[in-house]
N, C-alpha and C positions, 0 to 999 in steps of 0.2 A: 270789790273782791276780784282778783285775777283768777285765771283758770287753775293755777296750782293751789292757791288758797282755797278755792271752791272744792277742789278734789280732796284736799286734806280734811276740810270740815265735813264733807259728805262721808268720806271713809270712816272718820271717827264716829259719826252718828250711826252708821251702819254696823260698825264693830260693837257699839253699845247695845245692839239688838233692835234698834229702831227701824221702822218701816218709813220710807220717804216717798212722798208724792209731789207732784208739781206745786201744789198749794204750800206745802211745808217749805220746799226749796225756795220758792219765790219770796216768802217772808224773810228768808236769810240771804237774799240778793242773788240767788242762782236762777237765772231766767232761761237757761238752756240745759235743763236737767238731763235730757236724753244724751246730750253731747258729753256731759261729765260722766254719766254712767258708762258710755262707750270708752272714754279715757281710762276709767278704773278697770273695766274689763280687759282692755289692752294691756294693762299692767299685771294681769293674771288673777284678779279678784273674781270670785264666783258669785256674781250678783244675779239673783232671781227676780222675776217680775210676774205680775198678773194684772189683768184689767179688773177694775172695780166699778160697778154701776150703782149709783145712788139715786133714789127717788125723793124728790122734795116733799115736804110735809104739808105744803099749802094746797089750795084748791086745784091748782093747775096740775099737780102731780108730775111735773116735768122730771125727766131723768137725765143724768149726765154721767159720763164715764171718764176715768182717768187711770193711768198706770201707777202701780205701787211697787216699789223696789225694796229688797232686803238682801242681806248678805247670807249666803247659804251656810248653814252650820254643819258640822261633821255628822250629826245624827240624821240630818236630812239626806245627805249623800249616801249613808249606809242603808237607809230605808229604801232608796231607789234601786239598790243593787239586788 
């Protein structure tokens, strides 16, 4: 998938209300998610993000963090004002 195709797919998923993270993007051939998010933001899309930390359920209890992205909705913008 080239950059333009990746951006189109990603924007479509975000417009559907999906949250996207590195793992989801990678399964769809997007290995540079933050670069594609940058591209979409440069086009004027209001994409929000937050760090998510997950603890494994095994004995080790390891944690890992990743960023999750979503497209801001109008009601989110109004709530912030």
